[in-house]
C-alpha positions as CSV (number, residue, x, y, z in Angstrom):
1,M,6.8,-25.3,-20.8
2,V,3.7,-24.0,-19.0
3,P,1.5,-22.0,-21.3
4,A,1.0,-18.3,-20.7
5,V,-2.1,-17.4,-18.7
6,L,-3.9,-14.8,-20.7
7,P,-6.9,-12.8,-19.5
8,H,-10.3,-13.6,-20.9
9,F,-12.2,-10.7,-22.4
10,S,-15.9,-10.5,-22.9
11,P,-17.2,-9.0,-26.2
12,A,-17.8,-5.7,-24.5
13,A,-14.2,-5.4,-23.3
14,F,-13.0,-3.2,-26.1
15,Q,-15.8,-0.7,-25.4
16,R,-14.9,-0.7,-21.7
17,L,-11.3,-0.2,-22.6
18,A,-12.2,3.1,-24.3
19,E,-14.4,4.0,-21.3
20,A,-11.3,3.3,-19.0
21,N,-9.1,5.5,-21.1
22,E,-11.7,8.3,-20.7
23,A,-11.6,7.7,-16.9
24,A,-7.9,7.8,-16.8
25,S,-8.0,11.1,-18.7
26,G,-9.9,12.9,-16.0
27,L,-12.9,11.3,-14.5
28,S,-11.6,10.8,-11.0
29,A,-12.4,10.2,-7.4
30,P,-10.6,11.5,-4.4
31,L,-8.6,9.0,-2.2
32,G,-10.9,6.9,-0.2
33,R,-13.9,7.3,-2.3
34,T,-15.5,5.2,-5.0
35,G,-16.5,8.0,-7.5
36,P,-17.4,7.5,-11.1
37,L,-15.0,5.5,-13.1
38,F,-17.0,5.5,-16.3
39,D,-19.5,7.8,-17.9
40,P,-22.1,8.4,-15.2
41,H,-24.8,9.3,-17.7
42,G,-25.7,6.0,-19.2
43,G,-24.7,2.6,-20.3
44,A,-22.3,0.2,-18.5
45,G,-20.6,3.2,-16.9
46,A,-23.6,4.3,-15.1
47,H,-24.3,0.8,-13.9
48,H,-20.8,0.4,-12.4
49,A,-20.8,3.9,-10.9
50,R,-23.9,2.9,-8.8
51,Q,-22.2,-0.3,-7.5
52,S,-20.2,-0.5,-4.3
53,A,-16.5,-1.2,-4.4
54,E,-17.1,-4.7,-2.9
55,A,-19.8,-5.4,-5.4
56,L,-17.3,-4.7,-8.2
57,A,-14.5,-6.6,-6.7
58,D,-15.3,-9.8,-8.5
59,D,-16.9,-8.2,-11.7
60,E,-14.5,-9.3,-14.4
61,S,-16.1,-7.1,-16.9
62,F,-15.1,-4.1,-14.8
63,W,-11.5,-5.2,-14.4
64,E,-10.8,-6.4,-17.9
65,P,-10.1,-2.9,-19.5
66,I,-8.0,-2.0,-16.4
67,Q,-5.9,-5.2,-16.9
68,R,-5.4,-4.0,-20.6
69,A,-3.9,-0.8,-19.4
70,F,-0.7,-2.7,-18.6
71,E,1.7,-4.3,-21.1
72,V,3.1,-7.2,-18.9
73,D,4.7,-10.5,-19.9
74,R,1.9,-12.9,-19.4
75,S,4.3,-15.8,-19.8
76,Y,4.8,-15.2,-16.0
77,I,2.4,-15.0,-13.2
78,N,3.7,-12.0,-11.4
79,L,2.8,-12.2,-7.7
80,N,5.5,-10.0,-6.5
81,N,3.9,-6.6,-7.1
82,G,4.9,-5.5,-3.6
83,G,8.6,-5.3,-4.6
84,V,8.0,-3.2,-7.7
85,S,4.8,-3.0,-9.9
86,P,4.5,-2.5,-13.6
87,T,3.5,0.9,-14.6
88,P,0.3,1.5,-16.8
89,T,1.4,1.9,-20.3
90,H,0.1,5.4,-20.8
91,V,2.0,6.5,-17.6
92,I,5.3,5.1,-19.1
93,E,4.6,6.8,-22.4
94,Q,4.2,10.2,-20.6
95,M,7.6,9.6,-19.0
96,I,9.3,8.6,-22.3
97,R,7.8,11.6,-24.1
98,D,9.3,13.9,-21.4
99,I,12.7,12.0,-21.7
100,H,12.7,12.7,-25.5
101,F,11.7,16.3,-24.9
102,S,14.4,16.7,-22.2
103,N,17.1,15.2,-24.5
104,E,16.4,17.7,-27.3
105,M,17.8,20.6,-25.3
106,P,18.3,19.6,-21.7
107,T,19.4,23.0,-20.3
108,I,16.0,24.5,-21.5
109,H,13.7,21.7,-21.8
110,M,14.6,19.8,-18.6
111,W,15.5,22.6,-16.3
112,Q,13.3,25.4,-17.4
113,T,10.2,23.6,-18.7
114,L,10.0,20.1,-17.1
115,D,11.5,20.9,-13.6
116,P,8.8,23.5,-12.6
117,R,6.1,21.1,-13.6
118,I,7.1,18.9,-10.7
119,E,5.2,21.4,-8.5
120,S,2.0,19.9,-10.0
121,A,3.1,16.5,-8.8
122,R,3.8,17.8,-5.4
123,R,0.3,19.4,-5.2
124,E,-1.5,16.1,-6.4
125,L,0.4,14.0,-3.9
126,A,-0.4,16.5,-1.1
127,I,-4.1,16.2,-2.1
128,E,-4.0,12.4,-2.0
129,F,-2.1,12.3,1.3
130,G,-4.0,15.2,2.9
131,C,-1.3,17.6,3.7
132,D,0.0,21.1,2.6
133,P,2.1,20.8,-0.6
134,E,4.8,22.6,1.4
135,E,5.1,19.4,3.5
136,M,5.5,17.2,0.6
137,A,9.0,16.4,-0.8
138,I,9.4,14.3,-3.9
139,V,12.2,11.8,-3.6
140,R,13.2,8.5,-5.3
141,N,12.0,5.8,-3.0
142,A,11.0,5.0,0.6
143,S,14.6,4.2,1.4
144,E,15.7,7.8,0.6
145,A,12.7,9.1,2.4
146,L,13.4,7.2,5.6
147,E,17.1,7.5,5.5
148,T,16.6,11.2,5.3
149,L,14.8,11.1,8.6
150,I,17.1,8.5,10.2
151,F,20.3,10.3,9.5
152,G,18.7,13.8,9.6
153,I,17.6,13.9,13.2
154,D,20.0,15.0,15.9
155,L,20.9,12.4,18.4
156,K,23.6,11.8,20.8
157,A,25.5,8.9,22.3
158,G,23.0,7.0,24.6
159,D,19.9,8.2,23.0
160,E,17.5,5.3,22.1
161,V,15.5,4.4,19.1
162,I,12.8,1.7,19.0
163,V,12.2,-0.5,15.9
164,S,10.6,-3.7,15.4
165,N,12.4,-6.8,14.0
166,Q,9.8,-6.6,11.1
167,N,11.0,-3.2,9.9
168,Y,12.4,-3.1,6.4
169,P,16.1,-4.3,6.4
170,R,17.5,-1.1,4.9
171,M,16.2,1.0,7.6
172,L,17.4,-1.4,10.3
173,T,20.8,-1.2,8.6
174,S,20.8,2.5,8.7
175,W,20.0,2.7,12.3
176,R,22.7,0.2,13.1
177,Q,25.2,2.3,11.3
178,R,24.2,5.3,13.4
179,A,24.7,3.1,16.5
180,R,28.2,2.0,15.3
181,R,29.2,5.5,14.3
182,E,27.6,7.7,17.1
183,G,26.9,5.4,20.0
184,I,23.1,5.6,19.9
185,V,21.1,2.6,21.2
186,V,18.8,0.7,18.9
187,K,16.2,-1.5,20.6
188,E,14.2,-4.0,18.6
189,I,10.8,-5.3,19.8
190,S,8.9,-8.3,18.4
191,F,5.2,-9.0,18.1
192,P,3.3,-12.2,17.1
193,V,2.5,-13.0,13.5
194,P,-0.3,-12.3,13.2
195,P,-0.9,-10.2,16.3
196,P,-4.2,-11.2,18.2
197,N,-5.1,-7.5,18.3
198,A,-3.7,-4.1,17.5
199,Q,-3.1,-3.2,21.2
200,V,-0.5,-6.0,21.5
201,V,1.7,-4.0,19.0
202,V,1.2,-0.7,20.7
203,D,2.0,-2.3,24.2
204,R,5.3,-3.9,22.8
205,F,6.5,-0.5,21.7
206,A,5.3,1.2,24.9
207,A,7.1,-1.5,27.1
208,A,10.5,-0.7,25.4
209,I,10.3,3.0,26.2
210,T,12.8,4.5,28.7
211,P,13.7,8.2,29.6
212,R,16.4,8.0,26.9
213,T,13.9,7.0,24.0
214,R,13.8,9.7,21.3
215,V,12.4,8.0,18.2
216,I,10.2,5.1,17.3
217,E,10.3,3.9,13.6
218,V,7.2,1.9,12.6
219,T,6.1,0.4,9.4
220,H,2.5,1.2,8.3
221,I,2.2,-2.2,6.7
222,T,4.9,-4.8,7.0
223,N,6.7,-6.0,3.8
224,L,6.8,-9.5,5.2
225,T,3.3,-10.6,6.1
226,G,1.3,-7.5,5.0
227,Q,0.1,-6.7,8.6
228,I,-1.2,-3.2,8.9
229,L,0.0,-1.7,12.1
230,P,-1.9,0.6,14.5
231,V,0.1,3.8,13.4
232,H,-2.4,6.3,14.9
233,D,-2.3,4.6,18.3
234,I,1.4,4.3,18.3
235,V,1.8,8.0,17.3
236,T,-0.6,9.1,20.0
237,M,1.1,7.1,22.7
238,A,4.6,8.3,21.7
239,R,3.6,11.9,21.3
240,A,2.4,12.0,24.9
241,R,5.9,11.1,25.9
242,N,7.7,13.7,23.4
243,I,9.0,10.8,21.3
244,E,9.1,11.3,17.4
245,V,7.6,8.7,15.2
246,F,8.9,7.9,11.8
247,V,6.4,6.1,9.6
248,D,7.7,3.8,6.8
249,G,4.7,3.6,4.4
250,A,6.6,1.9,1.5
251,H,3.8,-0.5,0.9
252,A,0.7,1.5,2.2
253,F,0.3,4.6,0.0
254,A,-2.2,4.0,-2.8
255,H,-2.6,0.4,-1.5
256,F,-5.5,1.1,0.7
257,P,-7.3,4.5,1.5
258,F,-6.0,6.7,4.4
259,T,-5.0,10.3,4.9
260,R,-2.4,12.0,7.0
261,D,-4.8,13.2,9.6
262,Q,-6.2,9.6,10.1
263,L,-2.6,8.5,11.1
264,G,-1.7,11.6,13.1
265,A,1.8,11.3,11.5
266,D,4.5,14.1,11.7
267,Y,6.8,12.1,9.3
268,Y,6.0,9.7,6.5
269,G,8.0,8.1,3.7
270,T,6.9,5.9,0.9
271,S,7.7,4.6,-2.6
272,L,5.4,5.3,-5.5
273,H,6.7,2.4,-7.9
274,K,4.7,-0.1,-5.8
275,W,1.0,0.5,-5.2
276,L,0.6,3.9,-7.0
277,M,2.4,2.1,-9.9
278,A,4.3,5.2,-10.9
279,P,7.7,4.8,-12.6
280,V,10.6,3.3,-10.7
281,G,12.6,6.1,-9.1
282,T,9.6,8.0,-7.5
283,G,8.6,8.3,-3.8
284,F,7.7,11.0,-1.3
285,L,8.7,12.2,2.1
286,Y,6.2,14.1,4.2
287,V,7.5,16.2,7.2
288,R,5.1,18.3,9.1
289,K,5.9,22.1,8.6
290,E,6.8,22.8,12.2
291,K,9.2,19.7,12.2
292,Q,11.2,20.6,9.2
293,K,13.8,22.8,10.8
294,D,14.9,19.9,13.1
295,I,15.5,17.4,10.2
296,W,18.7,17.8,8.3
297,P,18.6,16.9,4.6
298,R,20.9,14.0,3.5
299,M,22.6,16.3,1.0
300,G,23.8,19.8,1.7
301,A,21.2,22.6,1.4
302,D,21.5,26.4,1.9
303,P,20.4,27.8,5.2
304,E,17.6,29.7,3.5
305,L,16.0,26.2,3.0
306,N,16.1,25.3,6.6
307,E,12.2,25.4,6.8
308,N,11.5,24.5,3.2
309,I,10.4,21.1,2.2
310,R,12.7,21.3,-0.9
311,K,15.8,21.0,1.1
312,Y,15.2,17.3,0.9
313,E,15.2,17.3,-2.8
314,Q,18.8,18.7,-3.2
315,F,20.4,15.6,-4.8
316,G,21.8,17.1,-7.9
317,T,20.8,16.7,-11.7
318,H,18.1,14.2,-12.1
319,P,15.5,13.5,-14.7
320,A,12.3,15.4,-14.3
321,A,10.4,12.9,-16.4
322,N,10.0,10.3,-13.7
323,F,8.7,12.8,-11.2
324,N,6.3,14.5,-13.7
325,A,4.7,11.1,-14.5
326,I,3.6,10.8,-11.0
327,S,0.7,13.1,-11.8
328,T,-0.4,10.7,-14.6
329,A,-0.2,7.8,-12.3
330,I,-2.3,9.6,-9.7
331,T,-4.9,10.2,-12.4
332,F,-5.0,6.5,-13.2
333,H,-5.3,5.7,-9.5
334,R,-8.3,8.1,-8.9
335,G,-10.0,6.6,-12.1
336,V,-9.7,3.1,-10.7
337,G,-10.8,4.4,-7.2
338,A,-9.0,3.7,-4.0
339,D,-11.9,1.8,-2.5
340,R,-12.3,-0.3,-5.5
341,K,-8.6,-1.0,-5.7
342,I,-8.4,-2.4,-2.2
343,A,-11.6,-4.4,-2.5
344,R,-10.2,-6.0,-5.6
345,L,-6.9,-6.8,-4.0
346,R,-8.6,-8.4,-1.0
347,Y,-10.9,-10.4,-3.2
348,L,-7.9,-11.8,-5.2
349,R,-6.0,-12.5,-1.9
350,D,-9.0,-14.4,-0.4
351,R,-9.6,-16.3,-3.6
352,W,-6.2,-18.1,-3.4
353,A,-5.7,-18.0,0.4
354,K,-9.1,-19.5,1.4
355,R,-8.8,-22.1,-1.4
356,L,-5.5,-23.2,0.0
357,L,-7.0,-23.3,3.5
358,K,-10.0,-25.3,2.3
359,D,-8.2,-27.7,-0.1
360,G,-4.7,-27.9,1.5
361,N,-5.4,-30.9,3.7
362,G,-4.8,-28.9,6.8
363,R,-1.2,-28.1,5.9
364,V,-1.6,-24.5,4.9
365,K,-1.1,-21.7,7.4
366,I,-2.0,-18.1,6.5
367,L,0.3,-15.7,8.5
368,T,-1.7,-12.6,7.5
369,P,-5.2,-11.8,9.0
370,L,-8.1,-12.5,6.6
371,D,-11.6,-10.9,6.9
372,S,-9.9,-8.0,8.6
373,P,-9.2,-4.3,8.0
374,N,-5.6,-5.0,9.2
375,A,-4.4,-6.4,5.9
376,G,-4.6,-5.7,2.3
377,G,-3.4,-7.4,-0.9
378,I,-0.1,-8.7,0.7
379,C,-0.5,-12.1,2.2
380,M,2.0,-14.8,3.5
381,F,1.3,-18.5,3.6
382,A,3.4,-21.5,4.7
383,V,2.8,-25.2,3.9
384,D,3.7,-27.7,6.6
385,G,6.5,-30.0,5.4
386,L,7.5,-27.8,2.5
387,D,10.5,-25.4,2.8
388,P,9.3,-22.1,1.6
389,A,12.4,-21.3,-0.3
390,K,12.3,-24.6,-2.1
391,L,8.7,-24.3,-2.8
392,G,9.1,-20.7,-4.1
393,G,12.0,-21.9,-6.3
394,W,9.9,-24.7,-7.6
395,L,7.0,-22.4,-8.4
396,M,9.3,-20.1,-10.3
397,G,11.5,-22.6,-11.9
398,Q,8.7,-25.1,-13.0
399,H,5.7,-22.8,-13.4
400,R,7.1,-19.2,-13.9
401,V,5.2,-18.0,-10.8
402,I,7.1,-15.0,-9.5
403,N,6.8,-15.2,-5.7
404,T,8.8,-14.0,-2.5
405,P,10.0,-16.7,-0.1
406,I,10.8,-15.1,3.3
407,V,12.8,-16.7,6.2
408,H,12.6,-14.5,9.3
409,A,14.0,-15.3,12.6
410,E,10.5,-15.9,14.0
411,F,8.5,-17.3,11.1
412,A,8.9,-18.3,7.4
413,G,6.5,-18.5,4.4
414,I,6.0,-17.1,1.0
415,R,4.7,-13.6,0.3
416,I,2.2,-13.3,-2.5
417,C,1.2,-9.8,-3.9
418,P,-1.2,-9.8,-6.8
419,S,-2.2,-6.4,-8.4
420,I,-5.2,-5.0,-10.2
421,Y,-3.9,-6.3,-13.5
422,T,-3.7,-9.9,-12.2
423,T,-6.4,-12.1,-13.7
424,V,-8.4,-14.6,-11.7
425,E,-7.1,-17.3,-14.1
426,E,-3.6,-16.5,-13.0
427,I,-4.7,-16.6,-9.3
428,D,-6.4,-20.0,-9.8
429,R,-3.4,-21.4,-11.7
430,F,-1.2,-20.4,-8.9
431,S,-3.6,-22.1,-6.3
432,E,-3.6,-25.2,-8.4
433,F,0.2,-25.4,-8.5
434,V,0.5,-25.0,-4.7
435,L,-2.1,-27.8,-4.2
436,K,-0.2,-30.0,-6.6
437,A,2.9,-29.5,-4.5
438,I,1.0,-30.4,-1.4
439,K,-0.4,-33.5,-2.9
440,S,2.6,-34.7,-4.9
441,G,5.6,-32.9,-3.6
442,I,8.1,-30.8,-5.5
443,A,10.9,-33.4,-6.2
């Protein structure tokens, strides 16, 4: 049995945990800014507040108390935080408190007290994304958000939709169902992995456009290799041709800094249980105000809600506790700092990826751009001569390393997604296991 990989804590870690708790309680920075995490008036907090995000990326004394905000099973090395992330303990506790409170008298506590508080979560999400709260619907995940768009836009037989073959499978399945049911045409484009430049992706979408094209659906960052796509350029190109663009941001929001206006998007859906680290069952759907009247909700809504973002939230009785915990998760995210988060994720990515490239005897291929703004914490690698599914099974079965083998029609590899609670010891242990497999095999 492989021993658990536990984080190492310096003598000052406990003091810094208290400082981190203070930060999570209110010292915050807007999305895309570093801002003060700890007390800016003295001590270690002031020192770190003056440092850049890049300078803090490998400062373990900074990240130790943040790691302690999570109660995770350290007998595993979890490198699939892109699928679903553990939630900080105090965020889960907030949700549990609301569940208990709701259960005491649901008709009063849930409907009359907790449900109205969801408007606070709507407001804070809108601030982070950079839109009006009346453009922000709170839903349960990116699939619900995107399927609301996919099934909600009026299309007729022969109308064309363009997607890529790297879109998330559920979205592709939904478009194909519309094709079977209504006779629309779904066209899939392909692009190199990784693409040599952003314009290649834009050109592939543009080349597929015909006079019948009505919608393009694009992922902000792919769930496969973690390639960040040129959403703004695609939206600009399509808008000039009166084509709607649906953006699947499941892996983007709170992963790296951006705003609505930087994308130019009219539609955007995401999950919040991934990189915002909110509880499972949380997501959002953004629809620009003037576009809302043209997108039907997935479940019936009164005509008075035709131009009200809440028409996309008419899914019956549901717990308010999950949605209200979003606000607490946002406070934690702001306390960490969006710039600091992405700098740390890229540091952890580079720590293992560049080591494998250096020490892997020329057999390792990285399918995600490094030293580039076009990728974040998600990264895919492949080893010449080792089947990714078998290597992934060996890593999990023999060493309790949670990973994501992926076999696509055009490429294959293992997706690795660390998080801000991941320790460098865990990253190094994973790297050593892969190098051992390269040297000695996995029989």
